[in-house]
C-alpha positions as CSV (number, residue, x, y, z in Angstrom):
1,P,-52.3,-121.3,19.3
2,I,-54.1,-118.1,18.3
3,I,-57.8,-117.5,18.3
4,Y,-59.3,-114.7,16.2
5,A,-62.6,-113.6,17.3
6,G,-62.7,-110.2,15.5
7,N,-64.1,-108.4,12.5
8,K,-65.2,-110.9,9.8
9,D,-63.9,-108.6,7.0
10,A,-60.3,-108.9,8.4
11,R,-60.4,-112.8,8.6
12,E,-58.5,-113.5,5.2
13,K,-55.8,-111.0,6.1
14,V,-55.3,-112.7,9.6
15,R,-55.2,-115.9,8.1
16,E,-52.7,-114.7,5.5
17,L,-50.4,-113.2,8.1
18,L,-50.7,-115.8,10.8
19,G,-52.1,-119.1,9.3
20,E,-48.8,-120.7,8.3
21,R,-46.7,-119.8,11.6
22,F,-49.3,-120.5,14.2
23,D,-52.2,-123.0,15.0
24,L,-54.8,-120.5,14.1
25,R,-58.6,-120.7,15.0
26,I,-61.0,-118.2,13.5
27,V,-64.4,-118.1,15.2
28,D,-67.3,-115.6,15.3
29,N,-66.8,-112.0,16.4
30,I,-67.2,-111.8,20.3
31,R,-69.1,-108.5,19.7
32,P,-70.5,-108.5,16.2
33,T,-72.6,-105.1,17.0
34,L,-72.2,-102.5,19.8
35,E,-75.3,-103.9,21.7
36,L,-74.5,-107.6,21.3
37,E,-71.8,-109.8,23.0
38,N,-71.4,-113.4,21.6
39,L,-68.7,-115.0,23.8
40,Q,-69.6,-118.6,23.3
41,P,-67.7,-119.5,20.1
42,A,-64.5,-117.9,21.5
43,R,-65.0,-120.1,24.9
44,E,-65.4,-123.3,23.1
45,A,-62.3,-122.6,21.0
46,I,-60.4,-121.8,24.2
47,H,-61.9,-125.1,25.9
48,D,-60.9,-127.1,22.7
49,I,-57.2,-125.7,22.8
50,F,-57.0,-126.5,26.4
51,L,-57.9,-130.1,25.8
52,E,-55.7,-130.5,22.9
53,H,-52.6,-128.7,24.3
54,V,-52.9,-129.2,28.0
55,M,-55.2,-132.0,28.8
56,Q,-53.8,-134.4,26.3
57,Q,-50.3,-134.3,27.7
58,A,-51.8,-135.6,31.2
59,P,-50.8,-139.2,31.9
60,G,-53.7,-141.6,30.9
61,Y,-55.7,-139.1,29.2
62,S,-56.0,-140.7,25.9
63,K,-56.9,-144.0,27.6
64,L,-59.6,-142.3,29.7
65,A,-60.9,-140.5,26.4
66,S,-61.3,-144.1,24.9
67,W,-63.4,-145.3,27.8
68,V,-66.0,-142.4,27.9
69,S,-68.6,-141.5,25.1
70,A,-69.2,-138.0,26.7
71,E,-67.0,-135.0,26.6
72,I,-64.2,-134.6,29.0
73,M,-64.5,-131.3,30.8
74,P,-62.0,-129.3,33.1
75,T,-63.9,-128.9,36.7
76,P,-64.6,-125.1,36.5
77,M,-66.4,-125.7,33.1
78,A,-68.5,-128.7,34.4
79,V,-69.6,-126.7,37.5
80,G,-70.5,-123.8,35.3
81,K,-72.8,-126.0,33.1
82,L,-74.7,-127.1,36.2
83,V,-75.0,-123.6,37.8
84,E,-76.4,-122.4,34.4
85,L,-79.0,-125.3,34.2
86,V,-80.0,-124.5,38.0
87,A,-80.5,-121.0,37.1
88,N,-82.4,-121.5,33.8
89,E,-84.5,-124.2,35.3
90,R,-85.6,-122.2,38.3
91,R,-85.4,-118.7,36.5
92,I,-83.4,-117.3,39.2
93,N,-80.1,-115.4,39.9
94,V,-77.5,-117.9,41.2
95,L,-74.0,-117.3,42.8
96,A,-71.8,-120.5,43.3
97,V,-68.3,-120.8,44.6
98,D,-65.9,-123.5,44.9
99,I,-63.0,-122.9,47.2
100,G,-60.1,-125.4,46.8
101,G,-56.7,-125.7,48.0
102,A,-55.1,-123.6,45.2
103,T,-57.7,-121.7,43.6
104,T,-61.3,-120.3,44.0
105,D,-63.7,-120.5,41.2
106,V,-66.9,-118.3,41.2
107,F,-69.8,-118.7,39.0
108,S,-72.8,-116.5,38.6
109,V,-76.0,-116.1,36.4
110,F,-77.7,-112.8,36.7
111,D,-80.7,-112.1,34.3
112,G,-79.7,-115.0,32.3
113,R,-76.1,-114.0,31.6
114,F,-73.4,-116.3,32.9
115,T,-70.0,-115.5,34.2
116,R,-67.3,-117.8,35.4
117,T,-63.9,-116.5,37.2
118,V,-61.0,-118.5,38.5
119,S,-59.1,-116.7,41.3
120,A,-55.8,-118.4,40.8
121,N,-53.5,-118.6,44.1
122,L,-56.6,-118.1,46.4
123,G,-57.1,-121.3,48.2
124,L,-56.6,-122.9,51.7
125,S,-53.7,-125.1,51.4
126,Y,-51.2,-124.7,48.6
127,S,-52.1,-120.9,48.1
128,I,-53.0,-120.2,51.8
129,C,-50.0,-117.9,52.2
130,N,-51.0,-116.0,49.1
131,V,-54.3,-115.2,50.7
132,M,-52.5,-113.9,53.6
133,V,-50.4,-111.7,51.4
134,S,-53.4,-110.5,49.2
135,A,-55.8,-109.8,52.0
136,G,-53.3,-108.6,54.5
137,I,-52.7,-110.1,57.8
138,E,-54.9,-107.5,59.6
139,N,-58.0,-108.7,57.6
140,I,-57.7,-112.2,58.6
141,L,-57.1,-111.4,62.3
142,R,-60.1,-109.3,62.2
143,W,-62.4,-112.6,61.8
144,L,-60.7,-114.2,64.9
145,P,-62.9,-114.1,68.0
146,I,-59.6,-115.0,70.1
147,R,-56.5,-113.1,70.6
148,M,-53.7,-114.4,68.4
149,S,-50.3,-112.6,67.4
150,E,-49.3,-111.9,63.9
151,V,-46.3,-114.4,64.1
152,E,-48.6,-117.2,65.5
153,V,-50.9,-116.7,62.4
154,R,-48.2,-116.6,60.0
155,N,-46.5,-119.7,61.3
156,M,-49.7,-121.6,61.4
157,L,-50.6,-120.6,57.9
158,R,-47.0,-121.6,56.6
159,N,-47.3,-124.9,58.3
160,K,-50.4,-125.4,56.4
161,M,-48.9,-124.5,53.1
162,I,-46.1,-127.1,53.4
163,R,-48.3,-129.9,54.9
164,P,-51.5,-129.0,52.6
165,T,-53.4,-132.2,53.3
166,T,-53.9,-131.6,57.2
167,I,-56.9,-130.5,58.6
168,P,-57.5,-128.5,61.7
169,Q,-56.9,-130.4,65.1
170,T,-57.7,-127.5,67.4
171,V,-60.5,-124.9,67.8
172,E,-57.9,-122.2,67.3
173,S,-56.7,-123.7,64.0
174,L,-60.2,-124.3,62.9
175,L,-61.1,-120.6,63.5
176,L,-58.1,-119.4,61.7
177,E,-58.7,-121.7,58.7
178,Q,-62.4,-120.2,58.6
179,A,-61.1,-116.7,59.1
180,V,-58.7,-117.2,55.9
181,A,-61.6,-118.7,53.9
182,R,-63.7,-115.6,54.7
183,E,-61.0,-113.6,53.1
184,A,-60.4,-115.9,50.2
185,L,-64.2,-115.9,49.5
186,R,-64.4,-111.9,49.8
187,L,-61.2,-111.4,47.3
188,A,-62.6,-114.0,44.8
189,L,-66.0,-112.3,44.6
190,E,-64.4,-109.0,44.2
191,H,-62.4,-110.4,41.4
192,H,-65.6,-111.9,39.8
193,K,-67.5,-108.5,40.2
194,Q,-64.7,-106.8,38.2
195,L,-65.0,-109.3,35.4
196,A,-68.9,-109.6,35.4
197,V,-69.6,-106.4,33.8
198,R,-72.0,-104.9,31.4
199,L,-71.3,-104.1,27.9
200,K,-69.1,-100.9,27.7
201,G,-69.9,-98.4,25.1
202,V,-73.6,-99.2,24.8
203,H,-75.8,-95.9,25.3
204,V,-77.5,-96.1,28.8
205,Q,-80.4,-93.9,29.8
206,R,-79.4,-92.0,33.0
207,T,-81.3,-90.5,35.8
208,I,-80.5,-86.9,36.9
209,S,-78.5,-88.3,39.9
210,E,-76.3,-90.2,37.5
211,V,-75.7,-87.3,35.3
212,L,-74.6,-85.1,38.3
213,G,-72.1,-87.5,39.2
214,A,-73.3,-90.7,40.9
215,A,-71.1,-93.4,39.7
216,E,-73.0,-96.2,37.7
217,E,-72.6,-99.7,38.9
218,E,-70.9,-101.6,36.1
219,T,-71.0,-105.1,37.5
220,L,-73.6,-107.5,36.8
221,V,-73.4,-109.2,40.3
222,D,-76.4,-107.4,42.3
223,M,-76.5,-108.8,45.8
224,M,-80.1,-107.6,46.3
225,S,-81.5,-109.5,43.3
226,L,-79.5,-112.5,44.2
227,N,-81.8,-115.6,45.0
228,L,-79.4,-118.5,45.8
229,I,-75.8,-118.8,46.9
230,I,-74.2,-122.4,46.6
231,G,-71.0,-123.0,48.5
232,S,-68.7,-126.0,47.7
233,G,-65.1,-127.0,48.7
234,G,-63.9,-128.6,51.9
235,V,-64.0,-125.8,54.2
236,L,-67.6,-125.2,53.3
237,S,-69.1,-128.8,52.6
238,H,-67.0,-130.5,55.6
239,A,-67.4,-127.6,58.2
240,P,-68.0,-129.4,61.6
241,K,-71.3,-127.7,61.7
242,R,-73.3,-126.5,59.0
243,N,-74.0,-123.4,60.7
244,Q,-70.6,-122.3,60.5
245,A,-70.7,-122.8,56.6
246,M,-73.6,-120.5,56.6
247,L,-72.1,-117.6,58.6
248,M,-68.8,-117.9,56.4
249,L,-70.7,-117.2,53.4
250,L,-72.9,-114.4,55.0
251,D,-69.6,-112.8,56.2
252,A,-67.6,-113.1,52.9
253,F,-70.4,-112.4,50.5
254,Q,-72.8,-110.2,52.5
255,P,-75.7,-110.9,50.5
256,E,-78.6,-108.4,50.7
257,G,-82.3,-108.8,51.0
258,V,-83.6,-112.3,50.9
259,T,-81.2,-115.1,49.7
260,E,-81.3,-118.8,49.9
261,I,-78.0,-120.5,51.0
262,A,-77.0,-124.2,50.2
263,V,-73.8,-126.1,50.0
264,D,-72.5,-129.1,47.9
265,S,-72.8,-132.1,50.0
266,I,-69.7,-134.3,48.7
267,F,-68.3,-132.1,45.8
268,M,-70.7,-133.6,43.3
269,M,-71.4,-130.7,41.2
270,P,-68.7,-131.2,38.5
271,H,-69.8,-134.7,37.8
272,L,-73.4,-133.5,37.6
273,G,-72.3,-130.8,35.2
274,V,-71.0,-133.4,32.7
275,L,-74.1,-135.6,33.3
276,S,-76.2,-132.4,32.4
277,Q,-74.9,-132.4,28.8
278,V,-76.2,-135.9,28.4
279,H,-79.3,-136.2,30.6
280,P,-80.1,-132.8,32.3
281,E,-83.3,-133.9,33.9
282,A,-81.3,-136.9,35.7
283,A,-78.7,-134.3,36.6
284,M,-81.2,-132.0,38.1
285,Q,-82.9,-134.9,40.0
286,V,-79.6,-136.0,41.7
287,F,-78.5,-132.3,42.3
288,R,-81.8,-131.6,44.3
289,H,-81.9,-134.9,46.2
290,D,-78.3,-135.9,46.8
291,C,-76.0,-133.0,46.0
292,L,-77.6,-129.9,47.4
293,I,-78.0,-129.3,51.1
294,P,-80.2,-126.4,51.9
295,L,-78.7,-124.5,54.8
296,G,-81.7,-122.0,54.9
297,T,-82.6,-118.4,53.9
298,A,-80.9,-115.1,54.9
299,I,-82.7,-112.0,55.3
300,A,-80.4,-109.1,55.4
301,P,-81.5,-105.4,55.4
302,K,-79.3,-103.2,53.6
303,G,-78.6,-100.2,55.4
304,E,-76.3,-98.8,58.2
305,G,-77.4,-97.8,61.7
306,K,-76.2,-97.9,65.3
307,D,-75.9,-100.9,67.9
308,D,-79.4,-101.8,69.4
309,E,-81.2,-99.3,67.0
310,V,-84.6,-100.9,65.7
311,V,-84.1,-102.1,62.1
312,G,-87.6,-103.4,61.5
313,R,-90.2,-105.6,62.8
314,L,-90.7,-109.3,61.9
315,S,-93.6,-111.6,61.7
316,V,-93.4,-115.3,61.0
317,V,-96.3,-117.8,60.2
318,G,-95.8,-121.4,59.7
319,K,-95.4,-124.9,61.3
320,D,-94.4,-124.4,64.9
321,F,-93.9,-120.7,64.5
322,N,-96.4,-117.7,65.1
323,I,-94.2,-114.6,65.7
324,V,-95.8,-111.2,65.4
325,G,-94.1,-107.8,65.3
326,M,-90.7,-108.9,66.8
327,E,-88.2,-106.1,67.1
328,I,-85.0,-106.7,65.0
329,K,-82.0,-104.6,66.5
330,F,-79.1,-103.5,64.5
331,G,-75.8,-105.4,65.0
332,E,-77.7,-108.7,65.8
333,I,-78.0,-112.0,64.2
334,Y,-81.4,-113.9,64.8
335,L,-81.5,-117.7,63.9
336,L,-84.8,-119.2,63.6
337,R,-84.6,-123.0,63.4
338,V,-86.9,-123.4,60.4
339,G,-86.9,-126.6,58.5
340,D,-90.0,-126.1,56.3
341,A,-91.1,-123.1,54.4
342,V,-92.6,-120.2,56.4
343,R,-94.5,-117.0,55.6
344,I,-92.3,-114.0,56.5
345,R,-93.4,-110.2,56.9
346,F,-90.5,-107.9,57.3
347,E,-91.4,-104.1,58.2
348,P,-88.1,-102.2,57.9
349,T,-87.6,-98.7,59.1
350,R,-86.9,-96.0,56.5
351,Q,-83.1,-96.4,56.5
352,F,-83.4,-100.2,55.6
353,D,-84.4,-102.3,52.5
354,V,-85.0,-106.0,52.4
355,G,-85.8,-106.1,48.7
356,A,-89.1,-104.0,48.3
357,G,-87.4,-100.7,48.8
358,Y,-86.2,-98.6,51.6
359,G,-88.9,-98.5,54.5
360,K,-91.3,-100.9,52.5
361,V,-92.8,-104.1,53.6
362,W,-91.3,-107.4,52.4
363,D,-94.0,-110.3,52.6
364,G,-93.4,-113.7,51.3
365,M,-92.8,-117.3,51.6
366,V,-89.1,-118.3,52.5
367,N,-87.6,-121.7,52.7
368,G,-85.9,-123.1,55.9
369,G,-83.1,-125.8,55.8
370,V,-80.7,-127.7,58.0
371,V,-79.6,-124.3,59.6
372,G,-82.9,-122.4,59.4
373,V,-83.8,-118.7,58.6
374,V,-81.4,-116.1,59.7
375,I,-82.1,-112.4,60.0
376,D,-78.8,-110.7,59.6
377,A,-79.3,-107.4,61.1
378,R,-75.5,-106.3,61.0
379,G,-75.9,-104.0,58.4
380,R,-74.6,-103.8,54.7
381,P,-71.8,-103.2,54.4
382,L,-70.8,-105.2,57.4
383,K,-68.6,-103.3,59.6
384,L,-66.4,-104.6,62.7
385,S,-65.4,-102.6,65.5
386,D,-62.0,-101.1,65.4
387,D,-61.5,-101.9,69.2
388,D,-59.9,-105.4,69.5
389,N,-61.9,-106.1,72.5
390,K,-65.2,-105.1,71.1
391,R,-64.5,-106.8,67.9
392,M,-64.0,-110.1,69.6
393,E,-67.0,-109.6,71.6
394,Q,-68.9,-109.0,68.5
395,L,-67.5,-112.1,66.8
396,R,-68.3,-114.3,69.8
397,K,-71.9,-112.9,70.1
398,W,-72.6,-113.7,66.4
399,L,-71.0,-117.1,66.6
400,T,-73.2,-118.0,69.6
401,A,-76.1,-116.5,68.0
402,M,-75.6,-119.0,64.9
403,D,-74.8,-121.7,67.2
404,C,-71.4,-122.2,65.6
405,I,-69.7,-122.9,68.9
């Protein structure tokens, strides 16, 4: 199959050259003008070809198709439909991830623009050794609060690969699996950022600093403007403690400013994505009440500092909470067990930004959850100590602060 999504004036020539020899599909130009991108027709054509040439070869597909009245969708497409619906209904920026055994899918909607990426060979069972190769063994080891040799880690991961349905039976194997998950999520987000980019070739007005050489950020993924992170997949949805899922997402994605974090309870998002095409209101009701588990809100000041340096002062007003001017120190995580909405006032020092600008006060309502409100003052970008003993001490301190162990 060949899809032609180029200049309309060349369609007849393309049809003449390729029409008889190939399964040719001609759709609207993906970039009709320099300032406009039109990806949907090409996406739909790719989807149709996938269904015709791949899905229809699956045993029982024709029988299944005769049973249902709605369109059969691949899982990533169905999840993407729901993520788009959530972002559009709430008018927010959303980042969602589905980490599986073989692949990790990342979905984002920033300023109304949807992007989906599938990171093949980044998974936690069949592809777990590929994560080890792609991330490097040292990057997996850095997330372990206990001492393990490279040989032990390699052997445990290889055993997981050849026995993909096993689950961690010891604390050590659980810590290792969650360490690998952090790296798989990090790599998948990096891949996503590379593909979720602004249109190239469009004239952009630049500031003096950009003209003088400061690199312009091309990616659409802006962690400071991100409103909601949704995690899905066994390692996140079925972590022994919800706190562990929240910390994994904080470590891997490193959100900045104020961000809500949630997980998919029982991998319901693909099904609701299909339902949303038939009954969007019903899909959203089930999503809110039965699918989404709000973990809480993360407040992560952007900036770098030294351990125990004051990052800012926190005030919290709400049910059972009345904190005024609490000092927040660099390198620490603070967990406030908040189930309901509370009012937060954060006064950062000049080197830090929580969304209003460096040194500017952020004041607003935030939602709690089954974990609560987390003040992540470890800095952005997050840096771990180069000294193994200090690094493990750091990790144990953060795990304890988040009530993960």
